[in-house]
N, C-alpha and C positions, 0 to 999 in steps of 0.2 A: 937585491935582485928584483926585477919586475916580472911578475907572473900574471899580468892581466891580458896577455896578448893572444894566447891560443886557447880556444875553447872548442870542443868537438860538438858538432851538431850533425849527427849522421855522418856522412862523409865530407861535409863542407865546413868551412870556417864561419863563425859568426862575425858580423861587422863590429870590430872593436877599434879603439884608438890605435894610432901607429905605434910601433915599438921598435926597439933595438934588438934584432934577432940574436946577437951574440950574448946579450944580457939575459934574455928571456929563456926560461926553460920550456918544456913541452906543456906545462900546466896540467900534467897528469898526476892526480893524487896518488894513484897506485904506483906508477913508474918512479916517481920522485920521492915517495915515502912521506907525503904530507901527513900532518897530525892535527887532530882537533884541539883547539885551545879555547878556554873560557876567559873572556875579558870582562872584568867587573869594574865598575866605578863606584867606590865606597863613600866618597864625600857626599854629604847631604845637599840636595838641590831639588827644587820643584820645576826647574827648567829642563827641557829635553837635552839629553846627552847624545853626542855622536862619536863614533869610533872611526879613526882614520888609519888604515893599515898601509904600510909601504908596498906590500905585495898586491894591493888593490889600487896602486897609484894614489894613495891617500884619499880615495873617494869616500865621502861621509856616509856612514851607515848608522841609522837610528838605533839606539840601545833601549829597547822596551824593558822597563823595570831595571834599568842600569846594568844589564848584563847581556852578553851576546857570545854565542859559540861560533867560531870560524875555523876553517881549515887553513893551516899555514905551512909553507914549505920549511924543510929542516934548515936549521941555522939560526942566525940572529934575526928576530922579527922586530922591526921598528914601527912604532905607532904613537898616536897621541889622541886626546879627546878634545872635543869642543863643546862649549856651552854658550849659547847666544852668539855664535860665530867667533868666540874668543878661545884660543888654544889653551888647554889645561894639561899639565904634566902631573901624573898621579904619583903620590908618595908610596903607593903599594908596589910599584914596579921599579926595576933598575932604570938608570938614566944613561943615555949615550949622547955624544956630541955628533950631531948630524944637521946639516943645513936643509931646511924646507922653506921654499919660497914659492907659494902657489896662490892663485886666485881661484876660488871655488864657490859653488852655490851650496849653501847649507840652510836647510829649512826655508827655502824660497828667498833667501837673502844672499847677496854676493859678499863674500868675505875674503880679505887678503891675509894669508897666513905667512908669517915670517918667524921661523924658529931656528935656533942653533942647537937646541937640545930636544930629544924625544925620549919616550919610554922604550925599553927594549926587554925582550925575553929571549931565552935560548930554547928553540923548539927541537926536540929530539926527532930523529927519523923514525917513521912507523913502517917497517917492512911488512907488516901483517895486516894491511887494510882489508885484505880478503883472506880468510882463514884457510886452512888446509882442506876444509870441506866446502869451500866456496861461499861461506857465510861472510857477511859484511861486519867488520868489527867496530866501525864508527857508529856512534849512537845519537849524536846531536846535530850533525851537519847533513845537509841535503845537497846533492849536486845540482847546480843551476836552479836555485829556487826562483819561482816565478816564470820559468820557461814553460810555455804551453806544451802539454803532451797531447798526442792525437786522441781524439775521442774514440771510444770503443764503437765499432760498427753495430748497427742493429742486428739482432739475432736473425739468422736465416731459418726459414721453416724447412724441415726435412721433406724431401720429395719421396713419397713411398716408392720403393723399388723392390724387386725380389730379393729378400734377405733370408738368412738362415733362421731368423727368429719368427715367431708365429704371428704376432699381431702388429698393426701399424702403431699402436700406442707404445709397444715395447721399442720399436725402431725409432720413434720420435724421442723417447726418453734417452735411449742410448746415444742418439745423435747429439742431443743437448749436452749430455755428460762429456762426450768426446770434444765437443766444441769448447766447453768450459776448460777442460784440461789442456787442449791445444792453445787456447788463448793465453794461458799463463806463460808460454814460451815465445810469444811474439814480442 
């Protein structure tokens, strides 16, 4: 399945590659029960290693220290690694027959990937990404890494007005406390 297609940005969609709407899910970690998976590359190499996930349309992702956590949709997750633009199938994971024929840019070099086998893992559904008390249960993955979040606006100064407390210092302090508390929910 391709899960690269829909990403929520407020109420609008981000510009992403074209997709097949029937194959694509909503790409919602919560609704679809995605689970975090650690990908490790154990073979020794001094060259940079890249991970290519089917759910990300095999887009290369650099594996710092040869491991990487990613959210994956439930079901079979197909993937492979590359070193110097050459595909590598790891012995640590199961292997499945799947044709991959893509031209892609890896580490500023164009590489043509032709595979008939890829690594595969079975990802279990995670129905509890948000706990009963609205706590997040994922620990290693961050939604939309690198997407800029709006900067916090500068603090507004309280304008003294008739208040039930006695001094302007108290009203300023209370105003700032309230502002900090309100800001948490924006």
